[in-house]
PAZATI-19702 format. One record per atom (N, C-alpha, C, O, CB): residue in one letter; x, z, y. Coordinates in steps of 0.1 Angstrom, whole numbers, padded with zeros to 4 digits. Glycine has a CB too. Layout:
<vexnus>
<r:A; xx:X; zz:Z; yy:Y> .
...
</vexnus>
This chain:
<vexnus>
<r:M; xx:1311; zz:0808; yy:1130> .
<r:M; xx:1320; zz:0798; yy:1121> .
<r:M; xx:1313; zz:0787; yy:1113> .
<r:M; xx:1320; zz:0778; yy:1112> .
<r:M; xx:1330; zz:0806; yy:1110> .
<r:T; xx:1303; zz:0786; yy:1109> .
<r:T; xx:1299; zz:0775; yy:1101> .
<r:T; xx:1295; zz:0766; yy:1114> .
<r:T; xx:1293; zz:0753; yy:1113> .
<r:T; xx:1287; zz:0777; yy:1089> .
<r:K; xx:1293; zz:0771; yy:1126> .
<r:K; xx:1287; zz:0758; yy:1139> .
<r:K; xx:1299; zz:0752; yy:1140> .
<r:K; xx:1299; zz:0740; yy:1143> .
<r:K; xx:1280; zz:0762; yy:1157> .
<r:L; xx:1311; zz:0760; yy:1138> .
<r:L; xx:1325; zz:0755; yy:1144> .
<r:L; xx:1328; zz:0745; yy:1131> .
<r:L; xx:1332; zz:0734; yy:1134> .
<r:L; xx:1339; zz:0769; yy:1147> .
<r:I; xx:1327; zz:0748; yy:1121> .
<r:I; xx:1328; zz:0736; yy:1109> .
<r:I; xx:1320; zz:0723; yy:1112> .
<r:I; xx:1326; zz:0712; yy:1110> .
<r:I; xx:1321; zz:0742; yy:1094> .
<r:Y; xx:1308; zz:0724; yy:1117> .
<r:Y; xx:1299; zz:0713; yy:1120> .
<r:Y; xx:1303; zz:0706; yy:1129> .
<r:Y; xx:1307; zz:0694; yy:1127> .
<r:Y; xx:1287; zz:0717; yy:1123> .
<r:K; xx:1303; zz:0710; yy:1139> .
<r:K; xx:1311; zz:0705; yy:1155> .
<r:K; xx:1322; zz:0697; yy:1150> .
<r:K; xx:1322; zz:0686; yy:1154> .
<r:K; xx:1317; zz:0717; yy:1166> .
<r:F; xx:1334; zz:0704; yy:1140> .
<r:F; xx:1342; zz:0693; yy:1140> .
<r:F; xx:1338; zz:0686; yy:1128> .
<r:F; xx:1346; zz:0677; yy:1127> .
<r:F; xx:1356; zz:0697; yy:1141> .
<r:L; xx:1332; zz:0686; yy:1121> .
<r:L; xx:1326; zz:0674; yy:1112> .
<r:L; xx:1321; zz:0664; yy:1122> .
<r:L; xx:1324; zz:0652; yy:1122> .
<r:L; xx:1314; zz:0678; yy:1101> .
<r:A; xx:1312; zz:0669; yy:1129> .
<r:A; xx:1308; zz:0659; yy:1143> .
<r:A; xx:1316; zz:0650; yy:1147> .
<r:A; xx:1315; zz:0637; yy:1146> .
<r:A; xx:1306; zz:0665; yy:1156> .
<r:S; xx:1322; zz:0656; yy:1150> .
<r:S; xx:1337; zz:0651; yy:1160> .
<r:S; xx:1344; zz:0638; yy:1148> .
<r:S; xx:1348; zz:0627; yy:1150> .
<r:S; xx:1352; zz:0670; yy:1162> .
<r:L; xx:1343; zz:0646; yy:1136> .
<r:L; xx:1351; zz:0637; yy:1127> .
<r:L; xx:1337; zz:0619; yy:1122> .
<r:L; xx:1337; zz:0607; yy:1119> .
<r:L; xx:1354; zz:0652; yy:1109> .
<r:N; xx:1331; zz:0627; yy:1124> .
<r:N; xx:1317; zz:0613; yy:1122> .
<r:N; xx:1319; zz:0604; yy:1129> .
<r:N; xx:1317; zz:0592; yy:1127> .
<r:N; xx:1301; zz:0616; yy:1125> .
<r:K; xx:1323; zz:0609; yy:1143> .
<r:K; xx:1318; zz:0601; yy:1155> .
<r:K; xx:1336; zz:0588; yy:1152> .
<r:K; xx:1338; zz:0576; yy:1155> .
<r:K; xx:1315; zz:0616; yy:1174> .
<r:L; xx:1345; zz:0598; yy:1146> .
<r:L; xx:1358; zz:0590; yy:1149> .
<r:L; xx:1358; zz:0580; yy:1138> .
<r:L; xx:1363; zz:0569; yy:1141> .
<r:L; xx:1371; zz:0599; yy:1148> .
<r:L; xx:1352; zz:0582; yy:1122> .
<r:L; xx:1357; zz:0578; yy:1111> .
<r:L; xx:1342; zz:0570; yy:1108> .
<r:L; xx:1341; zz:0558; yy:1106> .
<r:L; xx:1364; zz:0590; yy:1101> .
<r:L; xx:1335; zz:0574; yy:1109> .
<r:L; xx:1317; zz:0566; yy:1102> .
<r:L; xx:1316; zz:0552; yy:1113> .
<r:L; xx:1320; zz:0550; yy:1125> .
<r:L; xx:1296; zz:0581; yy:1105> .
<r:P; xx:1309; zz:0543; yy:1105> .
<r:P; xx:1302; zz:0534; yy:1118> .
<r:P; xx:1293; zz:0538; yy:1121> .
<r:P; xx:1286; zz:0545; yy:1113> .
<r:P; xx:1298; zz:0520; yy:1118> .
<r:S; xx:1288; zz:0532; yy:1137> .
<r:S; xx:1276; zz:0538; yy:1142> .
<r:S; xx:1265; zz:0525; yy:1146> .
<r:S; xx:1265; zz:0516; yy:1154> .
<r:S; xx:1281; zz:0547; yy:1155> .
<r:F; xx:1257; zz:0529; yy:1136> .
<r:F; xx:1249; zz:0518; yy:1136> .
<r:F; xx:1238; zz:0513; yy:1142> .
<r:F; xx:1231; zz:0502; yy:1140> .
<r:F; xx:1246; zz:0517; yy:1127> .
<r:T; xx:1237; zz:0526; yy:1154> .
<r:T; xx:1227; zz:0515; yy:1165> .
<r:T; xx:1235; zz:0514; yy:1179> .
<r:T; xx:1229; zz:0512; yy:1190> .
<r:T; xx:1209; zz:0524; yy:1170> .
<r:K; xx:1247; zz:0516; yy:1178> .
<r:K; xx:1254; zz:0499; yy:1186> .
<r:K; xx:1254; zz:0487; yy:1178> .
<r:K; xx:1252; zz:0476; yy:1183> .
<r:K; xx:1272; zz:0499; yy:1191> .
<r:Q; xx:1257; zz:0487; yy:1162> .
<r:Q; xx:1253; zz:0473; yy:1156> .
<r:Q; xx:1240; zz:0469; yy:1157> .
<r:Q; xx:1237; zz:0458; yy:1152> .
<r:Q; xx:1255; zz:0473; yy:1143> .
<r:K; xx:1231; zz:0475; yy:1164> .
<r:K; xx:1216; zz:0478; yy:1159> .
<r:K; xx:1206; zz:0468; yy:1149> .
<r:K; xx:1199; zz:0458; yy:1148> .
<r:K; xx:1209; zz:0480; yy:1172> .
<r:L; xx:1212; zz:0483; yy:1141> .
<r:L; xx:1208; zz:0479; yy:1125> .
<r:L; xx:1195; zz:0481; yy:1123> .
<r:L; xx:1192; zz:0493; yy:1122> .
<r:L; xx:1215; zz:0487; yy:1113> .
<r:D; xx:1186; zz:0474; yy:1122> .
<r:D; xx:1168; zz:0478; yy:1113> .
<r:D; xx:1167; zz:0485; yy:1103> .
<r:D; xx:1169; zz:0481; yy:1092> .
<r:D; xx:1160; zz:0466; yy:1106> .
<r:L; xx:1163; zz:0498; yy:1105> .
<r:L; xx:1163; zz:0507; yy:1096> .
<r:L; xx:1157; zz:0500; yy:1082> .
<r:L; xx:1163; zz:0503; yy:1071> .
<r:L; xx:1155; zz:0519; yy:1102> .
<r:S; xx:1146; zz:0491; yy:1084> .
<r:S; xx:1139; zz:0488; yy:1072> .
<r:S; xx:1145; zz:0476; yy:1064> .
<r:S; xx:1140; zz:0472; yy:1053> .
<r:S; xx:1124; zz:0485; yy:1077> .
<r:K; xx:1158; zz:0471; yy:1070> .
<r:K; xx:1166; zz:0462; yy:1061> .
<r:K; xx:1183; zz:0467; yy:1059> .
<r:K; xx:1192; zz:0460; yy:1055> .
<r:K; xx:1165; zz:0446; yy:1068> .
<r:A; xx:1183; zz:0480; yy:1062> .
<r:A; xx:1195; zz:0486; yy:1057> .
<r:A; xx:1194; zz:0489; yy:1043> .
<r:A; xx:1184; zz:0489; yy:1036> .
<r:A; xx:1198; zz:0499; yy:1065> .
<r:K; xx:1211; zz:0492; yy:1041> .
<r:K; xx:1210; zz:0489; yy:1027> .
<r:K; xx:1212; zz:0506; yy:1021> .
<r:K; xx:1214; zz:0514; yy:1029> .
<r:K; xx:1223; zz:0477; yy:1021> .
<r:K; xx:1211; zz:0508; yy:1009> .
<r:K; xx:1213; zz:0524; yy:1006> .
<r:K; xx:1223; zz:0533; yy:1010> .
<r:K; xx:1221; zz:0545; yy:1011> .
<r:K; xx:1214; zz:0527; yy:0993> .
<r:W; xx:1235; zz:0525; yy:1013> .
<r:W; xx:1243; zz:0531; yy:1016> .
<r:W; xx:1249; zz:0533; yy:1031> .
<r:W; xx:1260; zz:0538; yy:1035> .
<r:W; xx:1248; zz:0528; yy:1009> .
<r:Q; xx:1238; zz:0528; yy:1038> .
<r:Q; xx:1237; zz:0526; yy:1054> .
<r:Q; xx:1231; zz:0536; yy:1054> .
<r:Q; xx:1236; zz:0546; yy:1059> .
<r:Q; xx:1231; zz:0513; yy:1062> .
<r:L; xx:1220; zz:0538; yy:1049> .
<r:L; xx:1211; zz:0547; yy:1051> .
<r:L; xx:1214; zz:0565; yy:1047> .
<r:L; xx:1207; zz:0574; yy:1052> .
<r:L; xx:1200; zz:0540; yy:1043> .
<r:A; xx:1224; zz:0566; yy:1040> .
<r:A; xx:1234; zz:0578; yy:1033> .
<r:A; xx:1239; zz:0580; yy:1045> .
<r:A; xx:1238; zz:0589; yy:1053> .
<r:A; xx:1247; zz:0575; yy:1022> .
<r:I; xx:1247; zz:0568; yy:1046> .
<r:I; xx:1259; zz:0572; yy:1062> .
<r:I; xx:1247; zz:0582; yy:1073> .
<r:I; xx:1249; zz:0593; yy:1077> .
<r:I; xx:1266; zz:0549; yy:1075> .
<r:I; xx:1235; zz:0575; yy:1077> .
<r:I; xx:1228; zz:0573; yy:1085> .
<r:I; xx:1222; zz:0592; yy:1081> .
<r:I; xx:1224; zz:0601; yy:1090> .
<r:I; xx:1218; zz:0558; yy:1083> .
<r:G; xx:1218; zz:0593; yy:1073> .
<r:G; xx:1213; zz:0607; yy:1072> .
<r:G; xx:1225; zz:0615; yy:1071> .
<r:G; xx:1226; zz:0624; yy:1079> .
<r:G; xx:1203; zz:0609; yy:1059> .
<r:W; xx:1232; zz:0614; yy:1065> .
<r:W; xx:1250; zz:0622; yy:1066> .
<r:W; xx:1249; zz:0631; yy:1080> .
<r:W; xx:1250; zz:0643; yy:1081> .
<r:W; xx:1267; zz:0608; yy:1069> .
<r:R; xx:1247; zz:0620; yy:1091> .
<r:R; xx:1249; zz:0618; yy:1105> .
<r:R; xx:1244; zz:0627; yy:1109> .
<r:R; xx:1250; zz:0637; yy:1114> .
<r:R; xx:1244; zz:0607; yy:1110> .
<r:Y; xx:1231; zz:0625; yy:1108> .
<r:Y; xx:1219; zz:0634; yy:1115> .
<r:Y; xx:1217; zz:0645; yy:1105> .
<r:Y; xx:1206; zz:0652; yy:1108> .
<r:Y; xx:1204; zz:0624; yy:1118> .
<r:F; xx:1222; zz:0649; yy:1095> .
<r:F; xx:1221; zz:0663; yy:1091> .
<r:F; xx:1231; zz:0671; yy:1101> .
<r:F; xx:1229; zz:0681; yy:1107> .
<r:F; xx:1225; zz:0664; yy:1074> .
<r:I; xx:1245; zz:0664; yy:1099> .
<r:I; xx:1255; zz:0671; yy:1105> .
<r:I; xx:1257; zz:0673; yy:1121> .
<r:I; xx:1265; zz:0680; yy:1127> .
<r:I; xx:1267; zz:0666; yy:1098> .
<r:T; xx:1249; zz:0663; yy:1127> .
<r:T; xx:1247; zz:0664; yy:1146> .
<r:T; xx:1238; zz:0673; yy:1146> .
<r:T; xx:1239; zz:0680; yy:1156> .
<r:T; xx:1241; zz:0649; yy:1157> .
<r:K; xx:1227; zz:0677; yy:1137> .
<r:K; xx:1215; zz:0684; yy:1140> .
<r:K; xx:1219; zz:0699; yy:1139> .
<r:K; xx:1214; zz:0708; yy:1145> .
<r:K; xx:1204; zz:0679; yy:1129> .
<r:N; xx:1231; zz:0698; yy:1128> .
<r:N; xx:1235; zz:0718; yy:1128> .
<r:N; xx:1246; zz:0719; yy:1137> .
<r:N; xx:1248; zz:0730; yy:1140> .
<r:N; xx:1240; zz:0726; yy:1111> .
<r:A; xx:1254; zz:0711; yy:1141> .
<r:A; xx:1264; zz:0712; yy:1154> .
<r:A; xx:1250; zz:0716; yy:1167> .
<r:A; xx:1250; zz:0724; yy:1176> .
<r:A; xx:1274; zz:0693; yy:1158> .
<r:I; xx:1244; zz:0710; yy:1165> .
<r:I; xx:1236; zz:0715; yy:1179> .
<r:I; xx:1227; zz:0727; yy:1181> .
<r:I; xx:1222; zz:0732; yy:1191> .
<r:I; xx:1227; zz:0704; yy:1181> .
<r:D; xx:1227; zz:0731; yy:1168> .
<r:D; xx:1215; zz:0743; yy:1167> .
<r:D; xx:1224; zz:0757; yy:1166> .
<r:D; xx:1219; zz:0768; yy:1166> .
<r:D; xx:1202; zz:0742; yy:1151> .
</vexnus>
């Protein structure tokens, strides 16, 4: 059940949130809100895969 929720959230992340890898964002120059989005996307993706 929870894995299904994480997969749904991962698909929403892909649609709604920006992809910073496509924009070639340097992590050392990223702003706090960009780092928060990266962390959120990583957390959801990690749990959707496991």
